[in-house]
N, C-alpha and C positions, 0 to 999 in steps of 0.2 A: 717311234719306239720299235725295236726289233720284234718281229713276229706278232705285232699287235693285231695283224689281220687274222691270226688264228683264233682270236678271242670271239668265237661265234656263239650266239645264244643256242642252247639246247634245252629241251624240256623233258621232264619225267614226272609221272604221277606218283605222288606220295599220299596214299589214301585217296581222298577225293580232290586233293590240291594239285593243280597243274603248276609245277615248280620249275622256274628258270635257273639254269646253272651254266658255268663255264668250266671247261676242263683243259688243262695244258700240261705238257710234260709226258714223256714216254717211258721213263725209268725212274728208279729211286723209290723211297717210301712215300706213301700217300699222305697228303696234307689237306686239311679242310679249313677254309677261311670263313669265319663267322662275323658278319658285319654288325654294327650297332643299331639301336633303335632309329627308325627313319632312314636306314641305310639301304644299300643295294650293291650288286656285284661290281659295278663300275668303280666304286671307291677302292677296289683292290687292283686297278689297272696299273698302278705305280709299283706294284710288288709281284704280281703273279708271273710275269714274264721272267724275271730274274730268279724267282724261287723254282720255276719250272725247269730251269737248266739242270737242276739236281734232283727234282722230285716230281711226282705226279700230283698236280695241284687241282683242287676243286674249290670253286666259290659258288654259292647259290643264294638266291633271294629267299630269305626265310618266309614261311607262310605269313601273309599279311604285309609283305614288303616288296619293293621293286615291281617286277612284272610277274611275280607269282600270284596265284589266287589269294583272295583276302576273305577267308571265312569269318563269320561272326563268332569269335572265341575269346576266352581269357588267355592272353598271350603271356602266361607265366613262364619263368625259366624252366620249370618242369615240363610244360607243354612243348616248348621249343627244343629242349634237350631230347625229348622223345621223338620229335619231328626230325631232328638231326640224326638220331639213331636209325630211323626209318629211311632217311636219305642214304645213309651208309649201306643199309641192306639192299636198297634198290640198285645201287651202283656196285654192289659186291665188293665193298671195302671193309673187311671184318675188323681191322685195327688201324687207327690213324694217328697222326700228329694233329693236334687242334690248335688253331690260332684264333682267339676271340678278342675283338675290340669292343670296349664299352659294354653295352647290353650283351653283345656276342661273347664277351668274356664271362658274364654271368651264366650264359648258356653253356659255355665250355666247362666252367667250374661244375655246374650241375650235372652235365653228362659224365664228367670224370668221377664225381662222387657217387652217382647212381649206377654207373656202368664202368667201373675201373678197368675191366678186362678189355674194353674197346679202345683205350687211349694209351698210346706209346709215350709221347711227350706232349706237354701242355705249355702254351705260350699265352700269357694274359697281357693285354695292351690297354692301359687306362681302363681297367675292368670294373664293371659294376659288380655288386654283390659282396664286396669286401669290407663294407662299413656303412653306417647310416647316412653320412653326410654326402650331399650332392648339390649341384648348382641350384640356386633359387628359381631361375627361369624354368628349369625342368620340373621342379616341385609344384609350381603354380598351375601347370597344365592339368594337374589332377583335380583341381577345383572345378565343379560343374559349370559355374558361370564363366570363369576365366578360361577354362579349357576350350570354350567355343571360339575364342579369339584365334586359337591355333587350328581350328577345323577348316578355315578358309585361307590357305597359305597365300602370301603375297611375296613378290620377289624381294621387296625391301626387308620384310621380316625374315626371309630365308637368308639373305645376305648378312643380317645382324647375327643370326644364330650361328652361321658358318664362321663368321669372324670371331665369335666367342670361343670357338673350338681350337683356334690356333694362336701361337705366340706372335707371328708376323701376319697381320691382317692383309698385307699386300698380296699374299698368296691366294687369297680368295678372288679369283677372276670372274668376269662376267660369264664365262663358259661354265665354271663350277656352279655358279648361282642358277644359271639356266637349266643345267642338268638336274640339280636338286628340285627346282620348281616343276620340271616336267614329271618327275617321279612323284612329287608330293601332291600333284593335282590329278593323278590317275584315279579312276573311280574306286572309292573305298579306302584310298591310301591314308588320308588324313585321320579318319576314324580309327583305322588299324594302328596308326602310330600312337594316337591317344590311348588306345587300349593297352599297348605295350607298357606305356608309362604307368597307367592306373593299375595294371596287374602286378607291378613290381615296386612301386613306391607311392608315397602320398605326400601331403604338404609338409610332413615332419621328416621325410627322408626315405631311404630304402628300408625295406623290411625283409632282409634275408639272413636273419640270425642263424637259421638252420645251416647256411653255408659256412659262416665264420666259425661256428661251433665244431665243424668237421674238417677244417683245413688241415689239421695235424694228421688226418688219415690218408691224405693224398700221397700215393706211392710214386706216381709218374714224375720224372724229372721235370721241373717247372722253371720257365724263364718269365720274369715279370719285367715288362718294359713300360716306362712311364715318362711323361714330360714333366720336367721340374715345375713348370708354370701351368700345369693343367688346371683350368678354371672350372671344369665340370665335375671331376672327381679328385679329391685331394691326394697328393703324393704320399701323405702319411698312411693311406690305405695300403699302398705298395710296400712301404717300409715295414708295416706291422705284419702283413701277410708273409713277407720274405723271412721273417723270424719264426713263423709258425709252421709253414709248409716244410716238411723235412728236407727235401732235396731241391731247394729253390735258389735261383740266382737272380739278383736284382740289377737292372740296368736303368739308370735315370739319365735321360737325355736333356742337356741344358738348352735354354732358349727354345723351349718346345712346349706346346699346349697339349690338347687332348688327342689330336690326330698325328701321332708320331710317325705312323706308316706313310702319311702324305707329306708332312712337314719336313721330315728328315729321312727321305726315302732310302738313300744309299746306306746310311747308318743303320736304319731299321733292317733292311734286307741282309746286310752283313751280319748283324747280330743273330738273326733268325737262322741263316745258313750255317753259321759257326755252331750254333746250339744243336741243330739237327744233324750235323755231320757225324 
C-alpha cells in the first residue's frame, strides 16, 4: 500500500492515559477515525492512506483499546466522547470531521450531541447507539458467568467473531486473526473490552435512549454507511436514523456485513471523500 510506511505509532498523554495514534496527511480539513469495541488503529489501514490524500487524518486507540493505556473505568459513550474531546485539544484540532464505526459511532454521536461546535461533518458506520437491537453474541458478554468465556481470548474464538462481522468470511485471513489475537491478549485488553460492552448494553440490548431522543437536534451534515447484511447491528437502525437526523444521507452497501470500511474499502473511501469534499 502506498505510503503505508508513514503509518508510525505516536503517543500523547490524554490525562493520565498514554494514547497511541496515527496521523497522516498534510493538508485539508481534519478527520478523526473512531474504531469500535475491541478495535484499534490498524483496522483503519485500509482507509487512512486514501483519505489522507485530501485530509489530515487522525486515528487513535481509545482508552482501554489497542496499545493505549487501559484504566479501570466505565467505558460509557459519554466517557469516550470526553476522551475524544481531550484528544482533539491535545493535538490542537478545534473542529473536526468524525468517522465512527460500531461503538465508535456511538462515541461520535455522543460527541456531536454534547459538543456540536466541535463537529463539522459526521459519518456513522454500522453505528451503535441508534436502537436497542444488537447481535446476541455481543449481549451475552454482559452476563457475569458467560462474560468470563470472553476474558481469555482464543484464536478460534476471535476467528468466529471476525467472520460474524463480514458478509464474505473468506476475507478473514490468518493475518487478521493473528492481529486481533495479539491486541486482545495485551494486558488488560480483554477486561477493558468487556467493560465497553457492559457500560453500553446488557442482555436485553443497547440502552442509549438519550441518543435516539436527540437525533433531530444534530445540525452537522451526516452520512450513514451500513452493510445491508450487517449481523451485528440491523440496517433498520440506519434507515430510521436517516429519517430523523435533519441533514442525513444514507448509503447501504450490498453484500456487506458490519465492517464496510474493510469489506468494501474502495466504495467506502469513495463515499467518504465525496461527502467530505
